[in-house]
MDAnalysis code that builds the backbone (N, CA, C; Angstrom):
import MDAnalysis as mda
import numpy as np

u = mda.Universe.empty(495, n_residues=165, atom_resindex=np.repeat(np.arange(165), 3), trajectory=True)
u.add_TopologyAttr("name", ["N", "CA", "C"] * 165)
u.add_TopologyAttr("resid", np.arange(1, 166))
u.add_TopologyAttr("resname", ["UNK", "UNK", "UNK", "UNK", "UNK", "UNK", "UNK", "UNK", "UNK", "UNK", "UNK", "UNK", "UNK", "UNK", "UNK", "UNK", "UNK", "UNK", "UNK", "UNK", "UNK", "UNK", "UNK", "UNK", "UNK", "UNK", "UNK", "UNK", "UNK", "UNK", "UNK", "UNK", "UNK", "UNK", "UNK", "UNK", "UNK", "UNK", "UNK", "UNK", "UNK", "UNK", "UNK", "UNK", "UNK", "UNK", "UNK", "UNK", "UNK", "UNK", "UNK", "UNK", "UNK", "UNK", "UNK", "UNK", "UNK", "UNK", "UNK", "UNK", "UNK", "UNK", "UNK", "UNK", "UNK", "UNK", "UNK", "UNK", "UNK", "UNK", "UNK", "UNK", "UNK", "UNK", "UNK", "UNK", "UNK", "UNK", "UNK", "UNK", "UNK", "UNK", "UNK", "UNK", "UNK", "UNK", "UNK", "UNK", "UNK", "UNK", "UNK", "UNK", "UNK", "UNK", "UNK", "UNK", "UNK", "UNK", "UNK", "UNK", "UNK", "UNK", "UNK", "UNK", "UNK", "UNK", "UNK", "UNK", "UNK", "UNK", "UNK", "UNK", "UNK", "UNK", "UNK", "UNK", "UNK", "UNK", "UNK", "UNK", "UNK", "UNK", "UNK", "UNK", "UNK", "UNK", "UNK", "UNK", "UNK", "UNK", "UNK", "UNK", "UNK", "UNK", "UNK", "UNK", "UNK", "UNK", "UNK", "UNK", "UNK", "UNK", "UNK", "UNK", "UNK", "UNK", "UNK", "UNK", "UNK", "UNK", "UNK", "UNK", "UNK", "UNK", "UNK", "UNK", "UNK", "UNK", "UNK", "UNK", "UNK", "UNK", "UNK", "UNK", "UNK"])
u.atoms.positions = np.array([
    [126.645, 75.466, -153.339],
    [127.866, 74.897, -152.785],
    [128.288, 73.686, -153.634],
    [129.580, 73.635, -153.982],
    [130.095, 72.523, -154.779],
    [130.113, 71.237, -153.964],
    [129.846, 70.126, -154.616],
    [129.959, 68.835, -153.952],
    [131.432, 68.566, -153.670],
    [131.740, 68.044, -152.488],
    [133.147, 67.795, -152.148],
    [133.893, 66.945, -153.170],
    [133.256, 65.882, -153.682],
    [133.991, 65.019, -154.611],
    [134.325, 65.724, -155.930],
    [133.639, 66.824, -156.237],
    [133.970, 67.583, -157.444],
    [135.239, 68.419, -157.262],
    [135.698, 68.530, -156.030],
    [136.925, 69.281, -155.727],
    [138.173, 68.396, -155.809],
    [137.999, 67.097, -155.896],
    [139.128, 66.161, -155.946],
    [139.480, 65.960, -157.420],
    [140.660, 66.435, -157.800],
    [141.035, 66.470, -159.205],
    [142.302, 65.674, -159.489],
    [142.398, 65.203, -160.724],
    [143.657, 64.634, -161.207],
    [144.595, 65.804, -161.513],
    [145.843, 65.518, -161.750],
    [146.787, 66.577, -162.104],
    [146.326, 67.256, -163.392],
    [145.913, 66.491, -164.368],
    [145.445, 67.054, -165.644],
    [144.260, 68.001, -165.429],
    [143.290, 67.584, -164.614],
    [142.137, 68.444, -164.329],
    [142.571, 69.719, -163.602],
    [143.526, 69.571, -162.679],
    [144.010, 70.738, -161.938],
    [144.713, 71.722, -162.859],
    [145.440, 71.218, -163.838],
    [146.121, 72.104, -164.786],
    [145.112, 72.926, -165.594],
    [143.981, 72.337, -165.939],
    [142.914, 73.081, -166.624],
    [142.358, 74.172, -165.718],
    [142.114, 73.823, -164.456],
    [141.614, 74.807, -163.488],
    [142.636, 75.931, -163.288],
    [143.909, 75.553, -163.227],
    [144.982, 76.539, -163.044],
    [144.976, 77.556, -164.176],
    [144.793, 77.075, -165.396],
    [144.761, 77.959, -166.562],
    [143.589, 78.942, -166.460],
    [142.448, 78.440, -166.054],
    [141.262, 79.288, -165.883],
    [141.532, 80.365, -164.826],
    [142.089, 79.952, -163.693],
    [142.390, 80.906, -162.620],
    [143.382, 81.970, -163.098],
    [144.416, 81.534, -163.790],
    [145.436, 82.462, -164.291],
    [144.815, 83.467, -165.255],
    [143.952, 82.982, -166.153],
    [143.294, 83.865, -167.127],
    [142.392, 84.898, -166.459],
    [141.864, 84.552, -165.300],
    [141.005, 85.474, -164.552],
    [141.818, 86.366, -163.610],
    [143.144, 86.153, -163.561],
    [143.995, 86.951, -162.677],
    [143.855, 86.586, -161.208],
    [143.400, 85.378, -160.941],
    [143.208, 84.938, -159.563],
    [144.470, 84.254, -159.042],
    [144.790, 84.491, -157.788],
    [145.982, 83.905, -157.163],
    [145.674, 82.530, -156.588],
    [146.497, 81.557, -156.995],
    [146.342, 80.186, -156.510],
    [147.347, 79.919, -155.403],
    [146.851, 79.388, -154.317],
    [147.666, 79.014, -153.160],
    [147.793, 77.498, -153.146],
    [148.987, 77.018, -152.792],
    [149.238, 75.579, -152.699],
    [149.774, 75.265, -151.316],
    [149.290, 74.192, -150.747],
    [149.899, 73.608, -149.564],
    [149.769, 72.103, -149.693],
    [150.435, 71.395, -148.821],
    [150.384, 69.931, -148.918],
    [150.547, 69.290, -147.553],
    [150.264, 67.992, -147.519],
    [150.462, 67.234, -146.296],
    [149.761, 65.895, -146.353],
    [149.872, 65.171, -145.232],
    [149.254, 63.849, -145.103],
    [147.811, 63.965, -144.628],
    [147.540, 64.874, -143.702],
    [146.196, 65.120, -143.169],
    [145.510, 63.811, -142.791],
    [146.228, 62.999, -141.991],
    [145.758, 61.659, -141.647],
    [144.540, 61.676, -140.734],
    [144.620, 62.362, -139.633],
    [143.456, 62.556, -138.758],
    [143.258, 64.063, -138.688],
    [142.208, 64.543, -139.313],
    [141.971, 65.985, -139.361],
    [141.659, 66.511, -137.962],
    [142.317, 67.606, -137.594],
    [142.119, 68.199, -136.266],
    [142.097, 69.715, -136.369],
    [141.889, 70.389, -135.251],
    [141.746, 71.847, -135.227],
    [142.968, 72.560, -135.807],
    [144.149, 72.012, -135.584],
    [145.356, 72.615, -136.154],
    [145.312, 72.611, -137.675],
    [144.829, 71.535, -138.260],
    [144.694, 71.466, -139.719],
    [143.698, 72.507, -140.224],
    [142.567, 72.611, -139.558],
    [141.531, 73.560, -139.979],
    [142.073, 74.987, -139.932],
    [142.771, 75.334, -138.863],
    [143.375, 76.662, -138.734],
    [144.393, 76.891, -139.853],
    [145.234, 75.914, -140.096],
    [146.278, 75.995, -141.117],
    [145.680, 76.155, -142.518],
    [144.663, 75.383, -142.836],
    [144.048, 75.452, -144.158],
    [143.290, 76.761, -144.356],
    [142.652, 77.256, -143.312],
    [141.974, 78.551, -143.396],
    [142.996, 79.666, -143.619],
    [144.088, 79.632, -142.885],
    [145.174, 80.593, -143.075],
    [145.683, 80.520, -144.520],
    [145.913, 79.311, -144.995],
    [146.424, 79.122, -146.351],
    [145.476, 79.721, -147.384],
    [144.207, 79.423, -147.265],
    [143.202, 79.933, -148.221],
    [143.175, 81.454, -148.240],
    [143.412, 82.069, -147.098],
    [143.379, 83.528, -147.001],
    [144.583, 84.198, -147.658],
    [145.529, 83.415, -148.152],
    [146.705, 83.976, -148.816],
    [146.456, 84.235, -150.311],
    [145.290, 83.858, -150.823],
    [144.992, 84.054, -152.239],
    [143.519, 83.853, -152.524],
    [143.226, 83.541, -153.790],
    [141.834, 83.418, -154.229],
    [141.310, 81.992, -154.258],
    [142.202, 81.019, -154.327],
    [141.800, 79.610, -154.364],
    [142.922, 78.773, -153.747],
    [142.542, 77.701, -153.067],
    [143.513, 76.829, -152.397],
    [143.461, 75.425, -152.964],
    [144.634, 74.945, -153.381],
    [144.773, 73.543, -153.770],
    [145.635, 72.855, -152.716],
    [145.141, 71.716, -152.239],
    [145.882, 70.925, -151.259],
    [146.461, 69.713, -151.971],
    [147.784, 69.609, -151.961],
    [148.455, 68.409, -152.445],
    [148.415, 67.388, -151.321],
    [147.743, 66.280, -151.547],
    [147.554, 65.267, -150.505],
    [148.466, 64.077, -150.777],
    [149.302, 63.750, -149.807],
    [150.168, 62.577, -149.939],
    [149.313, 61.318, -150.071],
    [149.641, 60.491, -151.058],
    [148.950, 59.215, -151.258],
    [149.268, 58.284, -150.090],
    [148.524, 57.201, -149.994],
    [148.766, 56.214, -148.941],
    [150.205, 55.704, -148.988],
    [150.698, 55.407, -150.196],
    [152.065, 54.868, -150.305],
    [153.105, 55.895, -149.873],
    [152.899, 57.162, -150.194],
    [153.884, 58.159, -149.765],
    [153.803, 58.419, -148.263],
    [152.613, 58.335, -147.686],
    [152.486, 58.496, -146.229],
    [153.249, 57.375, -145.522],
    [153.132, 56.142, -146.024],
    [153.866, 55.027, -145.416],
    [155.372, 55.273, -145.463],
    [155.858, 55.810, -146.562],
    [157.286, 56.110, -146.671],
    [157.722, 57.185, -145.680],
    [156.849, 58.137, -145.417],
    [157.170, 59.242, -144.505],
    [156.955, 58.861, -143.041],
    [155.802, 58.253, -142.746],
    [155.364, 58.044, -141.364],
    [155.541, 56.615, -140.859],
    [155.832, 55.678, -141.746],
    [155.990, 54.288, -141.328],
    [154.826, 53.423, -141.770],
    [155.012, 52.118, -141.630],
    [154.052, 51.142, -142.178],
    [152.682, 51.150, -141.501],
    [152.553, 51.735, -140.306],
    [151.267, 51.762, -139.614],
    [150.395, 52.955, -140.021],
    [150.917, 53.809, -140.870],
    [150.165, 54.975, -141.323],
    [149.994, 54.902, -142.835],
    [148.993, 55.504, -143.391],
    [148.005, 56.344, -142.722],
    [146.942, 55.503, -142.021],
    [146.268, 56.121, -141.103],
    [145.147, 55.466, -140.434],
    [143.884, 55.583, -141.282],
    [143.803, 56.661, -142.061],
    [142.654, 56.919, -142.923],
    [143.145, 56.864, -144.370],
    [142.445, 56.125, -145.222],
    [142.911, 55.972, -146.610],
    [142.810, 57.273, -147.399],
    [143.558, 57.334, -148.492],
    [143.686, 58.574, -149.264],
    [142.354, 59.075, -149.828],
    [141.484, 58.189, -150.226],
    [140.196, 58.630, -150.765],
    [139.342, 59.299, -149.691],
    [139.345, 58.730, -148.493],
    [138.597, 59.331, -147.391],
    [139.235, 60.649, -146.955],
    [140.577, 60.672, -146.871],
    [141.265, 61.915, -146.495],
    [140.974, 63.019, -147.509],
    [140.982, 62.667, -148.795],
    [140.700, 63.651, -149.844],
    [139.278, 64.191, -149.721],
    [138.317, 63.312, -149.483],
    [136.919, 63.737, -149.355],
    [136.717, 64.634, -148.135],
    [137.351, 64.278, -147.028],
    [137.243, 65.102, -145.818],
    [137.819, 66.491, -146.081],
    [138.995, 66.547, -146.687],
    [139.602, 67.845, -147.007],
    [138.710, 68.643, -147.954],
    [138.202, 67.992, -148.979],
    [137.365, 68.659, -149.968],
    [136.059, 69.173, -149.361],
    [135.662, 68.629, -148.225],
    [134.440, 69.068, -147.548],
    [134.620, 70.391, -146.805],
    [135.869, 70.784, -146.630],
    [136.142, 72.027, -145.910],
    [135.939, 73.237, -146.820],
    [135.312, 74.260, -146.283],
    [135.048, 75.485, -147.044],
    [136.330, 76.123, -147.570],
    [137.405, 76.057, -146.809],
    [138.661, 76.705, -147.189],
    [139.341, 76.033, -148.377],
    [139.018, 74.787, -148.646],
    [139.702, 74.011, -149.686],
    [138.909, 74.052, -150.989],
    [139.583, 74.507, -152.055],
    [138.952, 74.573, -153.372],
    [139.240, 73.343, -154.213],
    [140.444, 72.772, -154.043],
    [140.861, 71.616, -154.835],
    [141.742, 70.707, -153.988],
    [141.682, 69.408, -154.276],
    [142.575, 68.420, -153.674],
    [143.160, 67.590, -154.807],
    [144.482, 67.450, -154.797],
    [145.169, 66.614, -155.781],
    [146.055, 65.642, -155.012],
    [145.855, 64.358, -155.229],
    [146.658, 63.321, -154.564],
    [147.942, 63.121, -155.368],
    [149.068, 63.055, -154.659],
    [150.347, 62.811, -155.332],
    [151.096, 61.682, -154.638],
    [151.923, 60.966, -155.395],
    [152.584, 59.763, -154.888],
    [153.987, 59.975, -154.341],
    [154.622, 61.076, -154.666],
    [155.984, 61.314, -154.207],
    [155.996, 61.703, -152.733],
    [157.159, 61.612, -152.106],
    [157.294, 62.018, -150.713],
    [157.171, 63.536, -150.589],
    [157.737, 64.237, -151.557],
    [157.693, 65.702, -151.574],
    [156.842, 66.165, -152.748],
    [156.248, 67.349, -152.651],
    [155.357, 67.825, -153.712],
    [156.034, 68.622, -154.826],
    [157.348, 68.670, -154.872],
    [158.045, 69.538, -155.829],
    [157.612, 69.299, -157.276],
    [157.444, 68.041, -157.684],
    [157.019, 67.750, -159.068],
    [155.628, 68.318, -159.343],
    [154.725, 68.158, -158.395],
    [153.372, 68.683, -158.543],
    [153.400, 70.213, -158.580],
    [154.180, 70.817, -157.715],
    [154.308, 72.278, -157.683],
    [154.856, 72.780, -159.019],
    [155.832, 72.068, -159.588],
    [156.423, 72.465, -160.868],
    [155.401, 72.440, -161.999],
    [154.410, 71.571, -161.898],
    [153.369, 71.507, -162.923],
    [152.334, 72.611, -162.724],
    [151.914, 72.801, -161.481],
    [150.841, 73.749, -161.177],
    [151.343, 75.200, -161.156],
    [152.537, 75.396, -160.649],
    [153.145, 76.719, -160.447],
    [152.174, 77.677, -159.744],
    [151.961, 77.446, -158.461],
    [151.071, 78.330, -157.705],
    [151.704, 79.705, -157.499],
    [150.853, 80.662, -157.166],
    [151.327, 82.022, -156.864],
    [151.866, 82.108, -155.450],
    [151.303, 81.295, -154.573],
    [151.688, 81.301, -153.162],
    [151.843, 79.851, -152.713],
    [152.909, 79.598, -151.972],
    [153.174, 78.278, -151.395],
    [153.187, 78.451, -149.888],
    [152.333, 77.719, -149.191],
    [152.241, 77.818, -147.735],
    [152.716, 76.514, -147.114],
    [153.526, 76.649, -146.083],
    [153.983, 75.494, -145.311],
    [154.008, 75.906, -143.847],
    [153.864, 74.944, -142.967],
    [153.902, 75.223, -141.536],
    [155.279, 75.714, -141.110],
    [155.316, 76.535, -140.086],
    [156.576, 77.122, -139.617],
    [157.567, 76.065, -139.137],
    [157.078, 74.855, -138.849],
    [157.990, 73.772, -138.469],
    [158.841, 73.317, -139.659],
    [158.502, 73.774, -140.856],
    [159.258, 73.467, -142.071],
    [160.073, 74.670, -142.551],
    [160.307, 75.647, -141.686],
    [161.044, 76.852, -142.070],
    [162.423, 76.519, -142.648],
    [163.024, 75.431, -142.179],
    [164.356, 75.033, -142.638],
    [164.359, 74.512, -144.075],
    [163.203, 74.036, -144.564],
    [163.141, 73.481, -145.913],
    [161.690, 73.456, -146.395],
    [161.443, 74.135, -147.499],
    [160.119, 74.125, -148.101],
    [160.247, 73.563, -149.511],
    [159.764, 72.354, -149.709],
    [159.830, 71.704, -151.014],
    [159.060, 72.536, -152.039],
    [159.725, 72.871, -153.136],
    [159.093, 73.649, -154.189],
    [159.322, 75.145, -154.085],
    [159.976, 75.585, -153.008],
    [160.235, 77.020, -152.809],
    [160.912, 77.625, -154.038],
    [161.952, 76.965, -154.521],
    [162.724, 77.495, -155.650],
    [161.850, 77.667, -156.892],
    [160.968, 76.741, -157.135],
    [160.087, 76.788, -158.304],
    [159.137, 77.976, -158.207],
    [158.495, 78.120, -157.066],
    [157.521, 79.199, -156.866],
    [158.204, 80.561, -156.960],
    [159.329, 80.716, -156.272],
    [160.020, 82.010, -156.285],
    [160.580, 82.332, -157.664],
    [161.038, 81.330, -158.397],
    [161.569, 81.526, -159.758],
    [160.489, 82.110, -160.677],
    [159.243, 81.767, -160.427],
    [158.125, 82.242, -161.242],
    [157.443, 83.479, -160.643],
    [158.106, 84.126, -159.688],
    [157.575, 85.364, -159.120],
    [156.593, 85.191, -157.991],
    [156.418, 83.959, -157.528],
    [155.500, 83.702, -156.414],
    [156.179, 83.895, -155.078],
    [155.421, 83.669, -154.030],
    [155.977, 83.840, -152.682],
    [155.689, 82.625, -151.820],
    [156.532, 82.471, -150.801],
    [156.385, 81.391, -149.823],
    [155.986, 82.021, -148.500],
    [154.979, 81.447, -147.862],
    [154.486, 81.938, -146.586],
    [154.558, 80.800, -145.572],
    [155.115, 81.105, -144.409],
    [155.147, 80.125, -143.315],
    [153.986, 80.414, -142.371],
    [153.202, 79.385, -142.105],
    [152.034, 79.515, -141.228],
    [152.394, 79.122, -139.805],
    [151.839, 79.850, -138.852],
    [152.021, 79.460, -137.450],
    [151.268, 78.155, -137.209],
    [151.681, 77.427, -136.232],
    [151.017, 76.173, -135.897],
    [150.259, 76.318, -134.588],
    [149.137, 75.655, -134.491],
    [148.373, 75.642, -133.248],
    [149.128, 74.740, -132.274],
    [149.537, 75.265, -131.117],
    [150.302, 74.448, -130.169],
    [149.546, 73.189, -129.733],
    [150.285, 72.133, -129.542],
    [149.758, 70.861, -129.030],
    [148.661, 70.249, -129.897],
    [148.732, 70.490, -131.204],
    [147.768, 69.889, -132.132],
    [148.547, 69.191, -133.239],
    [148.530, 67.881, -133.225],
    [149.168, 67.107, -134.285],
    [148.545, 65.723, -134.334],
    [148.580, 65.120, -135.508],
    [148.068, 63.763, -135.642],
    [148.880, 62.807, -134.780],
    [150.199, 62.969, -134.795],
    [151.059, 62.111, -133.968],
    [150.685, 62.241, -132.497],
    [150.415, 63.466, -132.041],
    [149.997, 63.695, -130.654],
    [148.676, 63.018, -130.335],
    [147.740, 63.080, -131.265],
    [146.438, 62.425, -131.065],
    [146.617, 60.911, -130.967],
    [147.454, 60.358, -131.816],
    [147.716, 58.910, -131.778],
    [148.334, 58.521, -130.431],
    [149.250, 59.326, -129.921],
    [149.870, 59.051, -128.610],
    [148.824, 59.061, -127.502],
    [147.905, 60.011, -127.551],
    [146.839, 60.093, -126.539],
    [145.954, 58.848, -126.616],
    [145.594, 58.443, -127.819],
    [144.749, 57.249, -127.998],
    [145.453, 56.018, -127.436],
    [146.734, 55.855, -127.774],
    [147.497, 54.705, -127.261],
    [147.547, 54.722, -125.731],
    [147.789, 55.894, -125.167],
    [147.872, 56.027, -123.713],
    [146.531, 55.646, -123.063],
    [145.439, 56.118, -123.645],
    [144.106, 55.812, -123.119],
    [143.804, 54.310, -123.240],
    [144.209, 53.714, -124.353],
    [143.995, 52.274, -124.530],
    [144.769, 51.455, -123.489],
    [146.004, 51.891, -123.206],
    [146.795, 51.205, -122.200],
    [146.158, 51.334, -120.817],
    [145.646, 52.508, -120.508],
    [144.968, 52.740, -119.224],
    [143.733, 51.845, -119.120],
    [142.981, 51.770, -120.209],
    [141.752, 50.972, -120.202],
    [142.049, 49.482, -120.036],
    [143.170, 49.043, -120.563],
    [143.568, 47.633, -120.435],
    [143.903, 47.274, -118.995],
    [144.509, 48.211, -118.303],
    [144.964, 47.957, -116.923],
    [143.882, 48.191, -115.959],
])
């Protein structure tokens, strides 16, 4: 079994891996997100994503990009810890941290065969045009109901308020 930290790659390292996968005829799947507090919905989503091809790379939003998306109080878990947790999952082959709000630039470099996004993003999938232009496909994953980091944070806040009173 590979050590989790060996799965966390720079863009340059990922491009080398991509070339190897392509030469072997293996399909690379890409997905992305903040993955701030890992929960059952994430595990289901990442397992689904991995099953769409031969290897899964997760584009992980950096701390600065998470703040731009989710606000100044997020992320709760720093990018290095989030990357290590993701890399510890069997379904995840590679993790690449990116600084932009959207992963389109990273997708344009990697050019995965399959791009997976949650069905809540059916209206817009960043990088769709790039993947489809190169003959790849986009897959929308179902979401586990009532499982979200935002929902978990709301429950924690509610419990803290109850405990105070």
